[in-house]
Each structure stands twice: as structure tokens, then as C-alpha cells.
C-alpha positions in Angstrom: 0.0 0.0 0.0 1.2 3.5 -0.8 0.2 7.0 -1.7 -0.8 5.7 -5.2 -3.7 3.7 -3.8 -4.4 6.2 -1.0 -3.7 3.9 1.9 -1.0 3.4 4.4 -0.4 0.8 7.1 0.7 2.3 10.4 3.1 1.0 13.0 -0.1 -0.2 14.9 -1.0 -2.4 11.9 -4.1 -0.3 11.0 -4.8 0.7 7.4 -5.5 4.4 7.0 -6.0 7.1 4.4 -2.5 7.9 3.3 -2.5 11.4 4.6 -3.8 10.3 7.9 -0.8 8.2 8.7 2.0 10.7 7.9 2.6 11.8 11.5 1.2 11.6 15.0 -0.9 14.8 14.7 -2.6 13.6 11.6 -3.1 10.1 13.0 -5.1 11.4 16.0 -7.1 13.8 13.8 -7.8 11.2 11.1 -8.8 8.5 13.5 -10.9 10.4 16.0 -12.3 13.5 14.3 -12.1 13.8 10.5 -15.4 12.7 8.9 -17.3 12.2 12.2 -20.7 14.0 12.1 -20.9 17.2 14.0 -24.0 19.0 15.2 -22.5 21.4 17.7 -22.6 25.1 16.5 -19.4 26.1 18.2 -17.4 23.3 16.6 -19.0 24.0 13.3 -18.1 27.6 13.5 -14.6 26.8 14.5 -14.1 24.5 11.6 -15.4 27.0 9.1 -13.0 29.6 10.5 -10.0 27.3 10.6 -10.6 26.1 7.1 -10.5 29.8 6.1 -7.2 30.3 7.9 -5.9 27.2 6.2 -6.3 28.8 2.8 -2.8 28.8 1.2 -1.3 26.8 4.0 -1.2 23.1 5.0 -3.9 21.8 7.3 -1.1 20.4 9.6 0.0 24.0 10.2 -3.5 24.9 11.4 -4.0 21.7 13.4 -0.8 22.3 15.4 -1.9 25.8 16.2 -5.5 24.9 16.9 -5.3 25.3 20.7 -3.7 28.7 20.3 -6.5 29.7 17.9 -9.0 28.5 20.5 -7.4 30.7 23.2 -7.1 33.6 20.9 -10.7 33.5 19.7 -12.6 32.8 22.9 -13.0 29.1 22.2 -14.7 30.1 18.9 -17.8 31.1 20.8 -19.2 33.3 18.0 -21.3 35.3 20.5 -18.1 36.4 22.1 -16.0 36.8 18.9 -18.8 39.0 17.4 -17.9 41.5 20.1 -14.3 41.7 19.1 -13.1 45.2 18.0 -10.1 47.0 16.5 -8.0 46.4 19.7 -8.7 42.7 19.4 -7.5 42.7 15.8 -4.3 44.4 16.8 -3.8 42.0 19.7 -4.3 39.0 17.4 -1.9 40.4 14.9 0.8 40.2 17.6 -0.1 36.6 18.6 2.6 34.4 17.2 0.6 31.3 18.2 -1.8 31.8 15.3 -1.7 32.7 11.7 -1.3 36.5 11.7 -3.2 37.4 8.6 -5.3 40.6 9.0 -7.8 39.6 6.4 -8.5 36.2 7.9 -8.7 37.6 11.5 -11.2 40.3 10.4 -13.1 37.6 8.5 -13.4 35.5 11.6 -14.9 38.4 13.5 -17.2 39.3 10.6 -18.3 35.7 10.3 -19.1 35.5 14.0 -21.5 38.4 13.6 -23.0 36.6 10.6 -23.2 33.4 12.6 -25.4 35.1 15.2 -27.7 36.3 12.4 -27.8 32.8 10.9 -28.8 31.2 14.2 -31.5 33.8 14.7 -32.9 33.2 11.2 -32.4 29.4 10.8 -32.3 28.1 14.4 -28.7 26.9 14.3 -25.6 26.7 12.2 -26.0 22.9 12.3 -29.5 22.9 10.8 -28.4 25.2 8.1 -25.2 23.5 6.9 -26.6 19.9 7.1 -29.2 20.9 4.5 -26.3 20.7 2.1 -25.6 17.1 2.7 -25.5 15.4 -0.7 -28.0 12.9 -1.9 -26.2 9.5 -1.5 -27.0 8.7 -5.1 -24.9 11.6 -6.3 -21.8 10.5 -4.5 -18.9 8.5 -6.1 -19.6 4.8 -6.5 -16.1 4.0 -5.5 -14.1 5.9 -2.9 -10.6 5.3 -4.2 -7.7 7.7 -4.1 -7.9 8.8 -7.8 -11.6 9.8 -7.3 -11.1 11.7 -4.0 -7.9 13.4 -4.9 -9.7 15.4 -7.6 -12.9 16.0 -5.6 -12.0 19.5 -4.5 -15.5 20.9 -4.6 -19.1 19.7 -5.4 -22.4 21.3 -6.4 -23.4 21.1 -2.7 -20.2 22.9 -1.5 -20.7 25.5 -4.2 -24.3 26.1 -3.2 -23.3 26.3 0.5 -20.5 28.8 -0.4 -22.9 30.9 -2.5 -25.5 31.0 0.3 -23.0 32.0 3.0 -21.5 34.7 0.8 -24.9 36.0 0.1 -25.4 36.3 3.9 -22.1 38.2 4.2 -19.6 35.5 5.2 -16.1 35.6 3.8 -13.3 33.0 3.2 -16.0 30.5 2.5 -15.2 29.5 -1.1 -16.5 26.2 -2.6 -13.2 24.4 -2.0 -13.0 25.6 1.5 -16.6 24.6 2.1 -16.0 21.1 0.7 -13.0 20.6 3.1 -15.4 21.8 5.9 -18.0 19.2 4.8 -15.4 16.5 4.8 -14.2 17.5 8.3 -17.5 17.6 10.0 -19.0 14.4 8.5 -21.5 15.9 6.0 -19.7 13.6 3.6 -17.5 10.6 4.4 -14.4 10.7 2.2 -12.3 8.1 4.0 -10.8 5.9 1.3 -12.2 2.4 0.9 -9.9 0.1 2.9 -9.3 2.7 5.6 -10.4 1.2 8.9 -12.2 4.4 9.9 -14.5 4.5 6.9 -17.0 2.0 8.2 -16.8 3.5 11.7 -17.8 6.8 10.2 -20.5 5.2 8.1 -22.0 3.7 11.2 -21.9 7.0 13.0 -23.5 8.8 10.1 -26.3 6.1 10.0 -27.0 6.7 13.7 -26.6 10.5 13.6 -29.7 12.6 14.0 -29.7 15.3 11.4 -30.3 18.7 12.9 -33.5 20.4 11.9 
């Protein structure tokens, strides 16, 4: 098994998606988090923001800074982040523990305000984003590496991106939104043969979709 088939066998004997076995940080994230269905608004907001920060960088960079991001952004409680002002922006630009990008910092604060509006209008972030779960019939018939490696965006991620942008969100392009959907279990993109794939499928079967 190798990157060519999208699988890797770890020192523990478990077969994983190739990227999920490259180092300890990825192993923990891949095995315990990526693709597991999420309905908690704070976690969903955090994932949207971190995917925005990841733009142009590796996810590993963001993953290793995630605890710093959580401290810097009040645990990604969007009700708190929405109250951030200019002084907070300057504070965050001096925080070496996060990605110091003014546009992305200001976007996170803006998106927190938009998140509050979304909850007021739609009931929850979870109820809103899970509406964009694809029809199973539209998904790839085979989850091999060649298929998933080129699946950077979908009609659903494009529609979600368009809707969020219409509501004033930023750093929520179609590719970013597809990575978000992968991360929070709206789709299951673990490669066939990965030991986590069936675990996630079982969780998705038992998961109560927010409404």
C-alpha cells in the first residue's frame, strides 16, 4: 500500500487514508475526528474559521496551532467573537501562536456576527449546513484515491458557499466549504480500505440530522 492507492499501514497495523498516517498529529485527527458527524454550533463555526485560515497553507499547520486559535478566539464562541473590535484585531496580529493574517482575522470576527444572524434566522448553524448534505445517489460509486484526490468541490459545497457569501460571510469558497463538509461528516471521504471508513459510516447512520 502506498500513496498511489491512498492507503498506508501504520506501526499499529491499522490501514488508514495515506495522509492520515503521515505523522502523529494527523493520525489522531484522522482516527478520531475527520469525517465524524458534528451538530455542535461552536465546533462547526470553529471548523469554518480554521478552514478559512488554512487557505494557502497546510492543514497540519492549522492543526498544530488549533489550541492557540481557541485561546485567541474565545473558544470560537461566536457570540463572544462577534464583540471583538479593533483592539482585538491588533492583539491577534501580535499573537505568534496563530496565523497572523489581518484579512483572515477580520473575516473571523465578521463571520461571528453573521453566525449570530444565521442562528436567529435558521435556528442553528447545524440545521443550516446539514441541509447541504449530498444525496447519496450523487456521490462517487467507489471511494478510491484517484476519485477523492480530484474531488475538491461539489455542487453542494458550491451552493453552501454561495448562500453563505450572500449572507455576508467571507473566506468560504467552494473548495473551503468542501473541506469543511469532509471534516464535520457531512460527507464521508475516507478511502475504501481505511479502517475508519466503516466506523464513520456507522456514526452517520445513527446521527440525528439537525432540523
